[in-house]
N, C-alpha and C positions, 0 to 999 in steps of 0.2 A: 502556583505556576507549575505547569507540567513541562518537563524537558523530554524531548524525543530524539533518539539517536538511531539512524538507519545504518545498516551495514549489509554487505553481501553483493554489492554491485560489481561490475567488471565487464570484460570483453569476452564475447562468446560467439561462436559461429551459428549461422542460421540452422534451426532444428535442435539446438542445444537447450540446456536448462540452467536456471539460476534460482536460488532461494534468497529472498531479501528478508531481513529481520529488522524490527523496530522495537527498541526497548525504552520503556518509560521510567522516569524518575519517581513517578507518583505511586505511593503504596496502595492507593485506592484505584488502581488501574482498572479494576472491574466496573467502576462507575462511569467509564467512558466507552462510547461506541468509537470504532476506529475505521479509518479509511486509507486507501492508497490512491495517490494521484500521480500523474506524470506530465512532464512538460518537455516537448521537443523544441529545438531552436526555431525561433520565429513563430511559434504556435502558443495558444493559450493552454493553461493548465487544465488537464482533463481528468475526469473520474476514471478509475480503473476497477476498484472493488471496495466493498465495505463489509463490516461485520458488527453485529449488535453486541451489547455489553455481555450477554450470556454466551455468545458464540453460536447461537442457534440459527440466527437469521443472517444469510449471506447474500450479497448482491454483486453483480458483475456488469461491466460495460460489455456490449454485444461482441466486440471484436476479440475479447479475451476469454469468452465463455468456452469451456471445454479445454482450455490451455492453461489458465491460471487458477490457483486455489488460494483463497485467503483463509487464515486460521489464527487462533489466538490461544495463548496459555496464560491465564490470569495469574497463576502461581509464580510465573516468571516475569510478569509485567511486559510480555512480549507479544507482538503480532507479526505474522509471517505472510509472505507472498511467494508461493511456489510458482515458478514460471517455466512451463514446458513448451516445446515446439516453437521456440522464439523465432521471430521474423525481423528483418531489418527495420520494418516500420515500428517495432517496439522500442527502438532506440530513443532514449530520453533520460532526463533526470527524474528519478522516482522519489516521491515524498510520502511519508506517512503523516497522518493527522488525527487529532483526537477531538471529540465533541461530547459534552456531558448530556446532551439531549438525545435520547435514543428512540427516535421515531423516523419512519420513512427510510428511504434508501441512502440518504446522505450523499447525494450526487453533486451537490454544489459546494465549491470551496468555502463560500461564505458561511456555511453551517458549522465550520470547524473553528475551534478556539486556539488550538495549538498545532504547531508544525515542526517537523524535523528539518534538518539542513539539506537533505537530499542525498541521493547516491546515484552515480552515473551507471547506466546500463547501455552498452553498445553491442549491437548485433551485426556482425559482418556477413555479407552475402557470399 
């Protein structure tokens, strides 16, 4: 059982930046591809970004390309989401997720076995 704990959410003005962190309890963290998803009120959970086990393959949802950066430090069992140029439409609860199968982009929530509890990001206009 992998436990994931997100942190770093908060309230920020449009154009600002936040960095989310997600730390895993699993010592074999490098065996898992990781993803970030978000869910706004009344909407379905949507893919934001993903990173392969090695950290070499990165994927992004179109609306965050050029603004968000996903990265991981396997030695710290942590995956990050650096978010710049934030917009009000980025407001959502952000979740990290882990999957042991490392193929494809990992865009679908059903591909992930473990989820964090989420962290709120609110962008004011």
